[in-house]
N, CA, C and O atoms as a Tripos MOL2 file, in Angstrom:
@<TRIPOS>MOLECULE
protein
  308   307    77     0     0
PROTEIN
NO_CHARGES

@<TRIPOS>ATOM
      1 N          -1.9680   11.5960  -11.4760 N.3       1 MET1
      2 CA         -1.4790   10.7450  -10.3710 C.3       1 MET1
      3 C          -2.4860   10.9530   -9.2530 C.2       1 MET1
      4 O          -3.0930   12.0070   -9.0670 O.2       1 MET1
      5 N          -2.6100    9.8230   -8.5120 N.am      2 ILE2
      6 CA         -3.5430    9.8350   -7.3640 C.3       2 ILE2
      7 C          -2.7770    9.0440   -6.2730 C.2       2 ILE2
      8 O          -2.1010    8.0540   -6.5510 O.2       2 ILE2
      9 N          -2.9180    9.5320   -5.0120 N.am      3 CYS3
     10 CA         -2.3890    8.7840   -3.8790 C.3       3 CYS3
     11 C          -3.4690    7.7540   -3.5530 C.2       3 CYS3
     12 O          -4.6610    8.0370   -3.4300 O.2       3 CYS3
     13 N          -2.9100    6.4590   -3.4180 N.am      4 ILE4
     14 CA         -3.7800    5.3680   -3.1080 C.3       4 ILE4
     15 C          -3.4370    4.7340   -1.7360 C.2       4 ILE4
     16 O          -4.2270    3.9710   -1.1810 O.2       4 ILE4
     17 N          -2.2630    5.0620   -1.2130 N.am      5 TYR5
     18 CA         -1.9190    4.3800    0.0440 C.3       5 TYR5
     19 C          -0.8900    5.2660    0.8000 C.2       5 TYR5
     20 O           0.0640    5.7440    0.1850 O.2       5 TYR5
     21 N          -1.0740    5.4910    2.1320 N.am      6 VAL6
     22 CA         -0.1310    6.1550    3.0300 C.3       6 VAL6
     23 C           0.4420    5.0900    3.9360 C.2       6 VAL6
     24 O          -0.2410    4.4710    4.7530 O.2       6 VAL6
     25 N           1.7480    4.9110    3.7420 N.am      7 ALA7
     26 CA          2.4200    3.8480    4.5880 C.3       7 ALA7
     27 C           2.8490    4.4110    5.8670 C.2       7 ALA7
     28 O           2.9380    5.6270    6.0390 O.2       7 ALA7
     29 N           3.1290    3.5050    6.8050 N.am      8 THR8
     30 CA          3.7350    3.9360    8.1570 C.3       8 THR8
     31 C           5.2890    4.0310    8.1750 C.2       8 THR8
     32 O           5.8850    4.5580    9.1150 O.2       8 THR8
     33 N           5.9270    3.4880    7.0770 N.am      9 ASN9
     34 CA          7.3420    3.5510    6.9860 C.3       9 ASN9
     35 C           7.7520    3.2270    5.4520 C.2       9 ASN9
     36 O           6.9320    2.7940    4.6420 O.2       9 ASN9
     37 N           9.0540    3.4730    5.1520 N.am     10 GLN10
     38 CA          9.5810    3.3750    3.8740 C.3      10 GLN10
     39 C           9.4440    1.8830    3.3580 C.2      10 GLN10
     40 O           9.0910    1.6350    2.2050 O.2      10 GLN10
     41 N           9.7220    0.9880    4.2170 N.am     11 ILE11
     42 CA          9.7410   -0.4130    3.7870 C.3      11 ILE11
     43 C           8.3080   -0.8570    3.3040 C.2      11 ILE11
     44 O           8.1820   -1.5490    2.2940 O.2      11 ILE11
     45 N           7.2940   -0.4620    4.0140 N.am     12 GLU12
     46 CA          5.9250   -0.7560    3.7130 C.3      12 GLU12
     47 C           5.5360   -0.1270    2.4050 C.2      12 GLU12
     48 O           4.8310   -0.7470    1.6090 O.2      12 GLU12
     49 N           5.9680    1.0630    2.1660 N.am     13 ALA13
     50 CA          5.7390    1.7610    0.8740 C.3      13 ALA13
     51 C           6.4620    1.0610   -0.2900 C.2      13 ALA13
     52 O           5.9060    0.8750   -1.3720 O.2      13 ALA13
     53 N           7.7110    0.6840   -0.0270 N.am     14 ASP14
     54 CA          8.4250   -0.0540   -1.0930 C.3      14 ASP14
     55 C           7.7720   -1.4010   -1.4660 C.2      14 ASP14
     56 O           7.7130   -1.7770   -2.6370 O.2      14 ASP14
     57 N           7.2990   -2.0900   -0.4690 N.am     15 LEU15
     58 CA          6.6050   -3.3790   -0.7640 C.3      15 LEU15
     59 C           5.3550   -3.2040   -1.6530 C.2      15 LEU15
     60 O           5.1290   -3.9260   -2.6240 O.2      15 LEU15
     61 N           4.4930   -2.1040   -1.2150 N.am     16 ILE16
     62 CA          3.3850   -1.8200   -2.1020 C.3      16 ILE16
     63 C           3.7550   -1.4820   -3.4790 C.2      16 ILE16
     64 O           3.1950   -2.0070   -4.4420 O.2      16 ILE16
     65 N           4.6920   -0.6110   -3.5870 N.am     17 ARG17
     66 CA          5.1600   -0.1920   -4.9070 C.3      17 ARG17
     67 C           5.6490   -1.3380   -5.7930 C.2      17 ARG17
     68 O           5.3610   -1.3980   -6.9880 O.2      17 ARG17
     69 N           6.4100   -2.2570   -5.1560 N.am     18 LEU18
     70 CA          6.9560   -3.3990   -5.8300 C.3      18 LEU18
     71 C           5.7540   -4.3490   -6.3850 C.2      18 LEU18
     72 O           5.7330   -4.8110   -7.5250 O.2      18 LEU18
     73 N           4.8260   -4.5490   -5.4590 N.am     19 GLU19
     74 CA          3.6710   -5.4050   -5.8850 C.3      19 GLU19
     75 C           2.8310   -4.7560   -6.9670 C.2      19 GLU19
     76 O           2.3130   -5.4430   -7.8480 O.2      19 GLU19
     77 N           2.6930   -3.4590   -6.9110 N.am     20 LEU20
     78 CA          1.9260   -2.7380   -8.0350 C.3      20 LEU20
     79 C           2.6080   -2.7910   -9.2970 C.2      20 LEU20
     80 O           1.9800   -2.9780  -10.3390 O.2      20 LEU20
     81 N           3.9770   -2.6220   -9.2680 N.am     21 GLU21
     82 CA          4.8250   -2.6780  -10.4900 C.3      21 GLU21
     83 C           4.8170   -4.1170  -11.0930 C.2      21 GLU21
     84 O           4.8150   -4.2960  -12.3110 O.2      21 GLU21
     85 N           4.8130   -5.0810  -10.2310 N.am     22 ALA22
     86 CA          4.7590   -6.4320  -10.7200 C.3      22 ALA22
     87 C           3.5390   -6.7120  -11.4150 C.2      22 ALA22
     88 O           3.4880   -7.6000  -12.2660 O.2      22 ALA22
     89 N           2.5050   -5.9740  -11.0870 N.am     23 ALA23
     90 CA          1.1960   -6.2090  -11.7310 C.3      23 ALA23
     91 C           0.9400   -5.1830  -12.9990 C.2      23 ALA23
     92 O          -0.1340   -5.0520  -13.5860 O.2      23 ALA23
     93 N           2.0530   -4.5510  -13.2590 N.am     24 GLY24
     94 CA          1.9770   -3.6160  -14.4850 C.3      24 GLY24
     95 C           1.4540   -2.3120  -14.2320 C.2      24 GLY24
     96 O           1.0170   -1.6050  -15.1400 O.2      24 GLY24
     97 N           1.4820   -1.9450  -12.9640 N.am     25 ILE25
     98 CA          0.8760   -0.6250  -12.5670 C.3      25 ILE25
     99 C           2.0730    0.3140  -12.1830 C.2      25 ILE25
    100 O           2.7030    0.0410  -11.1610 O.2      25 ILE25
    101 N           2.4030    1.3310  -12.8880 N.am     26 PRO26
    102 CA          3.5830    2.2250  -12.4090 C.3      26 PRO26
    103 C           3.1790    2.8590  -11.1680 C.2      26 PRO26
    104 O           2.0610    3.3550  -11.0240 O.2      26 PRO26
    105 N           4.1120    2.8480  -10.2310 N.am     27 ALA27
    106 CA          3.8180    3.5470   -8.9730 C.3      27 ALA27
    107 C           5.0800    4.3240   -8.5370 C.2      27 ALA27
    108 O           6.2340    3.9860   -8.7970 O.2      27 ALA27
    109 N           4.6950    5.4140   -7.8350 N.am     28 THR28
    110 CA          5.7120    6.3310   -7.2750 C.3      28 THR28
    111 C           5.5590    6.6260   -5.7620 C.2      28 THR28
    112 O           4.4370    6.8350   -5.2990 O.2      28 THR28
    113 N           6.6400    6.6460   -5.0000 N.am     29 ILE29
    114 CA          6.5780    7.0160   -3.6820 C.3      29 ILE29
    115 C           7.0070    8.4630   -3.4660 C.2      29 ILE29
    116 O           8.0950    8.8820   -3.8610 O.2      29 ILE29
    117 N           6.0850    9.2330   -2.8040 N.am     30 LYS30
    118 CA          6.4450   10.6090   -2.5420 C.3      30 LYS30
    119 C           6.5850   10.7640   -1.0230 C.2      30 LYS30
    120 O           5.9960    9.9870   -0.2720 O.2      30 LYS30
    121 N           7.3550   11.7540   -0.5640 N.am     31 ALA31
    122 CA          7.6220   11.9810    0.7780 C.3      31 ALA31
    123 C           8.5290   10.8680    1.3700 C.2      31 ALA31
    124 O           9.0960   10.0500    0.6450 O.2      31 ALA31
    125 N           8.6420   10.8780    2.7730 N.am     32 GLY32
    126 CA          9.5140    9.8090    3.3830 C.3      32 GLY32
    127 C          10.9030    9.8720    2.8670 C.2      32 GLY32
    128 O          11.2400   10.6960    2.0170 O.2      32 GLY32
    129 N          11.7230    8.9790    3.3950 N.am     33 PRO33
    130 CA         11.6110    8.2700    4.5710 C.3      33 PRO33
    131 C          11.7060    9.1290    5.8580 C.2      33 PRO33
    132 O          12.6020    9.9700    5.9360 O.2      33 PRO33
    133 N          10.9350    8.9790    6.7400 N.am     34 THR34
    134 CA         10.9150    9.6670    8.0720 C.3      34 THR34
    135 C          10.5420    8.7300    9.0660 C.2      34 THR34
    136 O           9.8780    7.7330    8.7840 O.2      34 THR34
    137 N          10.9760    9.0210   10.3490 N.am     35 PRO35
    138 CA         10.5810    8.0800   11.5320 C.3      35 PRO35
    139 C           9.1340    8.1140   11.6780 C.2      35 PRO35
    140 O           8.4820    9.0960   11.3240 O.2      35 PRO35
    141 N           8.5590    6.9740   12.2360 N.am     36 MET36
    142 CA          7.1500    6.9390   12.5050 C.3      36 MET36
    143 C           6.7520    8.1310   13.5150 C.2      36 MET36
    144 O           7.4440    8.3480   14.5090 O.2      36 MET36
    145 N           5.7450    8.7990   13.2530 N.am     37 GLY37
    146 CA          5.2310    9.8510   14.1990 C.3      37 GLY37
    147 C           5.7960   11.2630   13.7870 C.2      37 GLY37
    148 O           5.3140   12.2620   14.3230 O.2      37 GLY37
    149 N           6.7610   11.3760   12.8930 N.am     38 SER38
    150 CA          7.2700   12.6480   12.5840 C.3      38 SER38
    151 C           6.7470   13.1790   11.3600 C.2      38 SER38
    152 O           6.8610   14.3850   11.1410 O.2      38 SER38
    153 N           6.1050   12.3090   10.4190 N.am     39 GLY39
    154 CA          5.5450   12.7790    9.1480 C.3      39 GLY39
    155 C           6.5290   13.5760    8.3770 C.2      39 GLY39
    156 O           7.5280   14.0320    8.9320 O.2      39 GLY39
    157 N           6.2870   13.7560    7.1370 N.am     40 PRO40
    158 CA          5.2470   13.2570    6.3010 C.3      40 PRO40
    159 C           5.5050   11.7090    6.0620 C.2      40 PRO40
    160 O           6.6550   11.2900    5.9320 O.2      40 PRO40
    161 N           4.4480   10.9100    6.0110 N.am     41 TYR41
    162 CA          4.6420    9.5290    5.7320 C.3      41 TYR41
    163 C           4.7450    9.2620    4.3420 C.2      41 TYR41
    164 O           4.2320   10.0220    3.5210 O.2      41 TYR41
    165 N           5.4530    8.1050    3.9710 N.am     42 PRO42
    166 CA          5.5220    7.8360    2.4580 C.3      42 PRO42
    167 C           4.1750    7.4990    1.9540 C.2      42 PRO42
    168 O           3.4040    6.7580    2.5640 O.2      42 PRO42
    169 N           3.8850    8.1310    0.6930 N.am     43 GLU43
    170 CA          2.6680    7.9360    0.0420 C.3      43 GLU43
    171 C           3.0310    7.1270   -1.2820 C.2      43 GLU43
    172 O           4.0600    7.3460   -1.9210 O.2      43 GLU43
    173 N           2.1070    6.1960   -1.6170 N.am     44 VAL44
    174 CA          2.1700    5.5230   -2.9400 C.3      44 VAL44
    175 C           1.1440    6.1370   -3.8680 C.2      44 VAL44
    176 O          -0.0500    6.2140   -3.5780 O.2      44 VAL44
    177 N           1.7090    6.5970   -5.0720 N.am     45 TRP45
    178 CA          0.9040    7.2720   -6.0240 C.3      45 TRP45
    179 C           0.9680    6.4230   -7.2720 C.2      45 TRP45
    180 O           1.9770    5.7970   -7.5960 O.2      45 TRP45
    181 N          -0.2660    6.4360   -8.0190 N.am     46 VAL46
    182 CA         -0.4230    5.6760   -9.3230 C.3      46 VAL46
    183 C          -1.1340    6.5630  -10.3110 C.2      46 VAL46
    184 O          -1.7140    7.5740   -9.9140 O.2      46 VAL46
    185 N          -1.1120    6.2350  -11.5480 N.am     47 PRO47
    186 CA         -1.9430    7.0230  -12.4760 C.3      47 PRO47
    187 C          -3.3630    6.9240  -12.1780 C.2      47 PRO47
    188 O          -3.8320    5.8270  -11.8740 O.2      47 PRO47
    189 N          -4.1160    7.9970  -12.2360 N.am     48 ALA48
    190 CA         -5.5480    7.9700  -11.9160 C.3      48 ALA48
    191 C          -6.3250    6.9480  -12.5660 C.2      48 ALA48
    192 O          -7.2070    6.3850  -11.9170 O.2      48 ALA48
    193 N          -6.0890    6.6060  -13.8870 N.am     49 ALA49
    194 CA         -6.7630    5.6190  -14.5330 C.3      49 ALA49
    195 C          -6.5880    4.2680  -14.0610 C.2      49 ALA49
    196 O          -7.4150    3.3910  -14.3110 O.2      49 ALA49
    197 N          -5.5330    4.0670  -13.3830 N.am     50 MET50
    198 CA         -5.1960    2.7360  -12.7810 C.3      50 MET50
    199 C          -5.4920    2.5870  -11.2820 C.2      50 MET50
    200 O          -5.0560    1.6530  -10.6090 O.2      50 MET50
    201 N          -6.3020    3.6210  -10.7860 N.am     51 GLU51
    202 CA         -6.5800    3.5720   -9.3730 C.3      51 GLU51
    203 C          -7.4150    2.2940   -8.9950 C.2      51 GLU51
    204 O          -7.0970    1.6900   -7.9710 O.2      51 GLU51
    205 N          -8.4750    1.8410   -9.7690 N.am     52 PRO52
    206 CA         -9.2770    0.6370   -9.2630 C.3      52 PRO52
    207 C          -8.5250   -0.5480   -9.1840 C.2      52 PRO52
    208 O          -8.7840   -1.3530   -8.2890 O.2      52 PRO52
    209 N          -7.5040   -0.7970  -10.1080 N.am     53 GLN53
    210 CA         -6.7540   -1.9840  -10.1230 C.3      53 GLN53
    211 C          -5.7540   -1.9020   -8.9600 C.2      53 GLN53
    212 O          -5.4550   -2.9070   -8.3130 O.2      53 GLN53
    213 N          -5.2870   -0.7920   -8.7280 N.am     54 ALA54
    214 CA         -4.2460   -0.5860   -7.7440 C.3      54 ALA54
    215 C          -4.7930   -0.7590   -6.3580 C.2      54 ALA54
    216 O          -4.1610   -1.3850   -5.5080 O.2      54 ALA54
    217 N          -6.0220   -0.1830   -6.1070 N.am     55 MET55
    218 CA         -6.7810   -0.4100   -4.8280 C.3      55 MET55
    219 C          -7.0520   -1.8770   -4.6380 C.2      55 MET55
    220 O          -6.8790   -2.3650   -3.5210 O.2      55 MET55
    221 N          -7.4500   -2.5940   -5.6100 N.am     56 GLU56
    222 CA         -7.7130   -4.0880   -5.4450 C.3      56 GLU56
    223 C          -6.4990   -4.7480   -5.0210 C.2      56 GLU56
    224 O          -6.5800   -5.6280   -4.1630 O.2      56 GLU56
    225 N          -5.3220   -4.4110   -5.5460 N.am     57 ILE57
    226 CA         -4.0560   -5.0950   -5.1200 C.3      57 ILE57
    227 C          -3.7130   -4.6360   -3.7640 C.2      57 ILE57
    228 O          -3.2510   -5.4910   -3.0090 O.2      57 ILE57
    229 N          -3.8520   -3.4860   -3.3430 N.am     58 VAL58
    230 CA         -3.6890   -2.9920   -1.9370 C.3      58 VAL58
    231 C          -4.6210   -3.7670   -0.9030 C.2      58 VAL58
    232 O          -4.2150   -4.2010    0.1750 O.2      58 VAL58
    233 N          -5.7710   -3.8700   -1.3200 N.am     59 ALA59
    234 CA         -6.7540   -4.5500   -0.5500 C.3      59 ALA59
    235 C          -6.4600   -5.9600   -0.2910 C.2      59 ALA59
    236 O          -6.6710   -6.4290    0.8280 O.2      59 ALA59
    237 N          -5.9540   -6.7190   -1.3140 N.am     60 GLU60
    238 CA         -5.5690   -8.1190   -1.2330 C.3      60 GLU60
    239 C          -4.3240   -8.2150   -0.3810 C.2      60 GLU60
    240 O          -4.1930   -9.1820    0.3700 O.2      60 GLU60
    241 N          -3.3960   -7.2640   -0.4530 N.am     61 LEU61
    242 CA         -2.2210   -7.1970    0.4300 C.3      61 LEU61
    243 C          -2.6270   -7.1110    1.8520 C.2      61 LEU61
    244 O          -2.1760   -7.8820    2.6990 O.2      61 LEU61
    245 N          -3.4660   -6.1850    2.1080 N.am     62 GLU62
    246 CA         -3.9830   -5.9300    3.4690 C.3      62 GLU62
    247 C          -4.7170   -7.1080    4.0570 C.2      62 GLU62
    248 O          -4.5880   -7.3940    5.2470 O.2      62 GLU62
    249 N          -5.4490   -7.7640    3.2730 N.am     63 ALA63
    250 CA         -6.1770   -8.9920    3.6040 C.3      63 ALA63
    251 C          -5.1790   -9.9860    3.9220 C.2      63 ALA63
    252 O          -5.3190  -10.6500    4.9500 O.2      63 ALA63
    253 N          -4.1820  -10.1680    3.1590 N.am     64 GLY64
    254 CA         -3.1010  -11.1820    3.4590 C.3      64 GLY64
    255 C          -2.4210  -10.9670    4.7730 C.2      64 GLY64
    256 O          -2.0580  -11.9290    5.4500 O.2      64 GLY64
    257 N          -2.2280   -9.6550    5.1710 N.am     65 ASP65
    258 CA         -1.6560   -9.3380    6.4430 C.3      65 ASP65
    259 C          -2.5890   -9.7570    7.5710 C.2      65 ASP65
    260 O          -2.1250  -10.1820    8.6290 O.2      65 ASP65
    261 N          -3.9090   -9.6420    7.3580 N.am     66 ALA66
    262 CA         -4.8530  -10.0200    8.3100 C.3      66 ALA66
    263 C          -4.8470  -11.5150    8.4720 C.2      66 ALA66
    264 O          -4.9110  -12.0190    9.5930 O.2      66 ALA66
    265 N          -4.7710  -12.2370    7.3700 N.am     67 ASP67
    266 CA         -4.7000  -13.6660    7.4300 C.3      67 ASP67
    267 C          -3.4840  -14.2000    8.2400 C.2      67 ASP67
    268 O          -3.5400  -15.2440    8.8890 O.2      67 ASP67
    269 N          -2.4350  -13.4470    8.1610 N.am     68 SER68
    270 CA         -1.1860  -14.0050    8.7790 C.3      68 SER68
    271 C          -1.2610  -13.7730   10.3540 C.2      68 SER68
    272 O          -0.6050  -14.4370   11.1570 O.2      68 SER68
    273 N          -2.0890  -12.8090   10.6770 N.am     69 THR69
    274 CA         -2.2190  -12.6690   12.2210 C.3      69 THR69
    275 C          -3.4150  -13.2790   12.8130 C.2      69 THR69
    276 O          -3.6380  -13.2220   14.0230 O.2      69 THR69
    277 N          -4.1940  -13.8690   11.9610 N.am     70 GLY70
    278 CA         -5.4750  -14.4090   12.4800 C.3      70 GLY70
    279 C          -6.6040  -13.5220   12.5760 C.2      70 GLY70
    280 O          -7.6950  -13.9400   12.9640 O.2      70 GLY70
    281 N          -6.3880  -12.1790   12.2090 N.am     71 THR71
    282 CA         -7.4410  -11.1720   12.3910 C.3      71 THR71
    283 C          -8.6160  -11.5080   11.5730 C.2      71 THR71
    284 O          -9.7300  -11.3760   12.0790 O.2      71 THR71
    285 N          -8.4840  -11.9560   10.2870 N.am     72 SER72
    286 CA         -9.5990  -12.1450    9.4850 C.3      72 SER72
    287 C         -10.3780  -13.1880    9.9050 C.2      72 SER72
    288 O         -11.6020  -13.0520    9.8800 O.2      72 SER72
    289 N          -9.8320  -14.3070   10.3240 N.am     73 GLU73
    290 CA        -10.5390  -15.5050   10.9340 C.3      73 GLU73
    291 C         -11.4190  -15.0640   12.0670 C.2      73 GLU73
    292 O         -12.5810  -15.4680   12.1140 O.2      73 GLU73
    293 N         -10.9150  -14.2250   13.0180 N.am     74 GLU74
    294 CA        -11.5390  -13.7940   14.1530 C.3      74 GLU74
    295 C         -12.8060  -12.8720   13.8320 C.2      74 GLU74
    296 O         -13.7910  -12.8700   14.5720 O.2      74 GLU74
    297 N         -12.7180  -12.1280   12.7380 N.am     75 LEU75
    298 CA        -13.7320  -11.2370   12.3210 C.3      75 LEU75
    299 C         -14.8780  -11.9790   11.3760 C.2      75 LEU75
    300 O         -15.9780  -11.4580   11.1890 O.2      75 LEU75
    301 N         -14.5320  -13.1310   10.8570 N.am     76 THR76
    302 CA        -15.4370  -13.8640   10.0280 C.3      76 THR76
    303 C         -16.3560  -14.7570   10.8990 C.2      76 THR76
    304 O         -15.8820  -15.5480   11.7140 O.2      76 THR76
    305 N         -17.6290  -14.6110   10.7090 N.am     77 PRO77
    306 CA        -18.5800  -15.4100   11.5250 C.3      77 PRO77
    307 C         -18.6190  -16.8160   11.1110 C.2      77 PRO77
    308 O         -19.3600  -17.6100   11.6920 O.2      77 PRO77
@<TRIPOS>BOND
     1     1     2 1
     2     2     3 1
     3     3     4 2
     4     3     5 am
     5     5     6 1
     6     6     7 1
     7     7     8 2
     8     7     9 am
     9     9    10 1
    10    10    11 1
    11    11    12 2
    12    11    13 am
    13    13    14 1
    14    14    15 1
    15    15    16 2
    16    15    17 am
    17    17    18 1
    18    18    19 1
    19    19    20 2
    20    19    21 am
    21    21    22 1
    22    22    23 1
    23    23    24 2
    24    23    25 am
    25    25    26 1
    26    26    27 1
    27    27    28 2
    28    27    29 am
    29    29    30 1
    30    30    31 1
    31    31    32 2
    32    31    33 am
    33    33    34 1
    34    34    35 1
    35    35    36 2
    36    35    37 am
    37    37    38 1
    38    38    39 1
    39    39    40 2
    40    39    41 am
    41    41    42 1
    42    42    43 1
    43    43    44 2
    44    43    45 am
    45    45    46 1
    46    46    47 1
    47    47    48 2
    48    47    49 am
    49    49    50 1
    50    50    51 1
    51    51    52 2
    52    51    53 am
    53    53    54 1
    54    54    55 1
    55    55    56 2
    56    55    57 am
    57    57    58 1
    58    58    59 1
    59    59    60 2
    60    59    61 am
    61    61    62 1
    62    62    63 1
    63    63    64 2
    64    63    65 am
    65    65    66 1
    66    66    67 1
    67    67    68 2
    68    67    69 am
    69    69    70 1
    70    70    71 1
    71    71    72 2
    72    71    73 am
    73    73    74 1
    74    74    75 1
    75    75    76 2
    76    75    77 am
    77    77    78 1
    78    78    79 1
    79    79    80 2
    80    79    81 am
    81    81    82 1
    82    82    83 1
    83    83    84 2
    84    83    85 am
    85    85    86 1
    86    86    87 1
    87    87    88 2
    88    87    89 am
    89    89    90 1
    90    90    91 1
    91    91    92 2
    92    91    93 am
    93    93    94 1
    94    94    95 1
    95    95    96 2
    96    95    97 am
    97    97    98 1
    98    98    99 1
    99    99   100 2
   100    99   101 am
   101   101   102 1
   102   102   103 1
   103   103   104 2
   104   103   105 am
   105   105   106 1
   106   106   107 1
   107   107   108 2
   108   107   109 am
   109   109   110 1
   110   110   111 1
   111   111   112 2
   112   111   113 am
   113   113   114 1
   114   114   115 1
   115   115   116 2
   116   115   117 am
   117   117   118 1
   118   118   119 1
   119   119   120 2
   120   119   121 am
   121   121   122 1
   122   122   123 1
   123   123   124 2
   124   123   125 am
   125   125   126 1
   126   126   127 1
   127   127   128 2
   128   127   129 am
   129   129   130 1
   130   130   131 1
   131   131   132 2
   132   131   133 am
   133   133   134 1
   134   134   135 1
   135   135   136 2
   136   135   137 am
   137   137   138 1
   138   138   139 1
   139   139   140 2
   140   139   141 am
   141   141   142 1
   142   142   143 1
   143   143   144 2
   144   143   145 am
   145   145   146 1
   146   146   147 1
   147   147   148 2
   148   147   149 am
   149   149   150 1
   150   150   151 1
   151   151   152 2
   152   151   153 am
   153   153   154 1
   154   154   155 1
   155   155   156 2
   156   155   157 am
   157   157   158 1
   158   158   159 1
   159   159   160 2
   160   159   161 am
   161   161   162 1
   162   162   163 1
   163   163   164 2
   164   163   165 am
   165   165   166 1
   166   166   167 1
   167   167   168 2
   168   167   169 am
   169   169   170 1
   170   170   171 1
   171   171   172 2
   172   171   173 am
   173   173   174 1
   174   174   175 1
   175   175   176 2
   176   175   177 am
   177   177   178 1
   178   178   179 1
   179   179   180 2
   180   179   181 am
   181   181   182 1
   182   182   183 1
   183   183   184 2
   184   183   185 am
   185   185   186 1
   186   186   187 1
   187   187   188 2
   188   187   189 am
   189   189   190 1
   190   190   191 1
   191   191   192 2
   192   191   193 am
   193   193   194 1
   194   194   195 1
   195   195   196 2
   196   195   197 am
   197   197   198 1
   198   198   199 1
   199   199   200 2
   200   199   201 am
   201   201   202 1
   202   202   203 1
   203   203   204 2
   204   203   205 am
   205   205   206 1
   206   206   207 1
   207   207   208 2
   208   207   209 am
   209   209   210 1
   210   210   211 1
   211   211   212 2
   212   211   213 am
   213   213   214 1
   214   214   215 1
   215   215   216 2
   216   215   217 am
   217   217   218 1
   218   218   219 1
   219   219   220 2
   220   219   221 am
   221   221   222 1
   222   222   223 1
   223   223   224 2
   224   223   225 am
   225   225   226 1
   226   226   227 1
   227   227   228 2
   228   227   229 am
   229   229   230 1
   230   230   231 1
   231   231   232 2
   232   231   233 am
   233   233   234 1
   234   234   235 1
   235   235   236 2
   236   235   237 am
   237   237   238 1
   238   238   239 1
   239   239   240 2
   240   239   241 am
   241   241   242 1
   242   242   243 1
   243   243   244 2
   244   243   245 am
   245   245   246 1
   246   246   247 1
   247   247   248 2
   248   247   249 am
   249   249   250 1
   250   250   251 1
   251   251   252 2
   252   251   253 am
   253   253   254 1
   254   254   255 1
   255   255   256 2
   256   255   257 am
   257   257   258 1
   258   258   259 1
   259   259   260 2
   260   259   261 am
   261   261   262 1
   262   262   263 1
   263   263   264 2
   264   263   265 am
   265   265   266 1
   266   266   267 1
   267   267   268 2
   268   267   269 am
   269   269   270 1
   270   270   271 1
   271   271   272 2
   272   271   273 am
   273   273   274 1
   274   274   275 1
   275   275   276 2
   276   275   277 am
   277   277   278 1
   278   278   279 1
   279   279   280 2
   280   279   281 am
   281   281   282 1
   282   282   283 1
   283   283   284 2
   284   283   285 am
   285   285   286 1
   286   286   287 1
   287   287   288 2
   288   287   289 am
   289   289   290 1
   290   290   291 1
   291   291   292 2
   292   291   293 am
   293   293   294 1
   294   294   295 1
   295   295   296 2
   296   295   297 am
   297   297   298 1
   298   298   299 1
   299   299   300 2
   300   299   301 am
   301   301   302 1
   302   302   303 1
   303   303   304 2
   304   303   305 am
   305   305   306 1
   306   306   307 1
   307   307   308 2
@<TRIPOS>SUBSTRUCTURE
     1 MET1         2 RESIDUE 1 A MET
     2 ILE2         6 RESIDUE 1 A ILE
     3 CYS3        10 RESIDUE 1 A CYS
     4 ILE4        14 RESIDUE 1 A ILE
     5 TYR5        18 RESIDUE 1 A TYR
     6 VAL6        22 RESIDUE 1 A VAL
     7 ALA7        26 RESIDUE 1 A ALA
     8 THR8        30 RESIDUE 1 A THR
     9 ASN9        34 RESIDUE 1 A ASN
    10 GLN10       38 RESIDUE 1 A GLN
    11 ILE11       42 RESIDUE 1 A ILE
    12 GLU12       46 RESIDUE 1 A GLU
    13 ALA13       50 RESIDUE 1 A ALA
    14 ASP14       54 RESIDUE 1 A ASP
    15 LEU15       58 RESIDUE 1 A LEU
    16 ILE16       62 RESIDUE 1 A ILE
    17 ARG17       66 RESIDUE 1 A ARG
    18 LEU18       70 RESIDUE 1 A LEU
    19 GLU19       74 RESIDUE 1 A GLU
    20 LEU20       78 RESIDUE 1 A LEU
    21 GLU21       82 RESIDUE 1 A GLU
    22 ALA22       86 RESIDUE 1 A ALA
    23 ALA23       90 RESIDUE 1 A ALA
    24 GLY24       94 RESIDUE 1 A GLY
    25 ILE25       98 RESIDUE 1 A ILE
    26 PRO26      102 RESIDUE 1 A PRO
    27 ALA27      106 RESIDUE 1 A ALA
    28 THR28      110 RESIDUE 1 A THR
    29 ILE29      114 RESIDUE 1 A ILE
    30 LYS30      118 RESIDUE 1 A LYS
    31 ALA31      122 RESIDUE 1 A ALA
    32 GLY32      126 RESIDUE 1 A GLY
    33 PRO33      130 RESIDUE 1 A PRO
    34 THR34      134 RESIDUE 1 A THR
    35 PRO35      138 RESIDUE 1 A PRO
    36 MET36      142 RESIDUE 1 A MET
    37 GLY37      146 RESIDUE 1 A GLY
    38 SER38      150 RESIDUE 1 A SER
    39 GLY39      154 RESIDUE 1 A GLY
    40 PRO40      158 RESIDUE 1 A PRO
    41 TYR41      162 RESIDUE 1 A TYR
    42 PRO42      166 RESIDUE 1 A PRO
    43 GLU43      170 RESIDUE 1 A GLU
    44 VAL44      174 RESIDUE 1 A VAL
    45 TRP45      178 RESIDUE 1 A TRP
    46 VAL46      182 RESIDUE 1 A VAL
    47 PRO47      186 RESIDUE 1 A PRO
    48 ALA48      190 RESIDUE 1 A ALA
    49 ALA49      194 RESIDUE 1 A ALA
    50 MET50      198 RESIDUE 1 A MET
    51 GLU51      202 RESIDUE 1 A GLU
    52 PRO52      206 RESIDUE 1 A PRO
    53 GLN53      210 RESIDUE 1 A GLN
    54 ALA54      214 RESIDUE 1 A ALA
    55 MET55      218 RESIDUE 1 A MET
    56 GLU56      222 RESIDUE 1 A GLU
    57 ILE57      226 RESIDUE 1 A ILE
    58 VAL58      230 RESIDUE 1 A VAL
    59 ALA59      234 RESIDUE 1 A ALA
    60 GLU60      238 RESIDUE 1 A GLU
    61 LEU61      242 RESIDUE 1 A LEU
    62 GLU62      246 RESIDUE 1 A GLU
    63 ALA63      250 RESIDUE 1 A ALA
    64 GLY64      254 RESIDUE 1 A GLY
    65 ASP65      258 RESIDUE 1 A ASP
    66 ALA66      262 RESIDUE 1 A ALA
    67 ASP67      266 RESIDUE 1 A ASP
    68 SER68      270 RESIDUE 1 A SER
    69 THR69      274 RESIDUE 1 A THR
    70 GLY70      278 RESIDUE 1 A GLY
    71 THR71      282 RESIDUE 1 A THR
    72 SER72      286 RESIDUE 1 A SER
    73 GLU73      290 RESIDUE 1 A GLU
    74 GLU74      294 RESIDUE 1 A GLU
    75 LEU75      298 RESIDUE 1 A LEU
    76 THR76      302 RESIDUE 1 A THR
    77 PRO77      306 RESIDUE 1 A PRO
């Protein structure tokens, strides 16, 4: 197992885990839930062999967040 994402809260970790599992990637949340700033933060772990696919999904989710705030458009020339 390998940690692919450290969330700021339990809800964020749960959303990432659900997206990964929907794509057929088993995911586990370790640590948390704890209030922001008190650590340890929830971590999303996947089998090491599935890390590349999992990282791609996480990157797509993060890009989607940027699109919803307009950040990606602001950074794109």
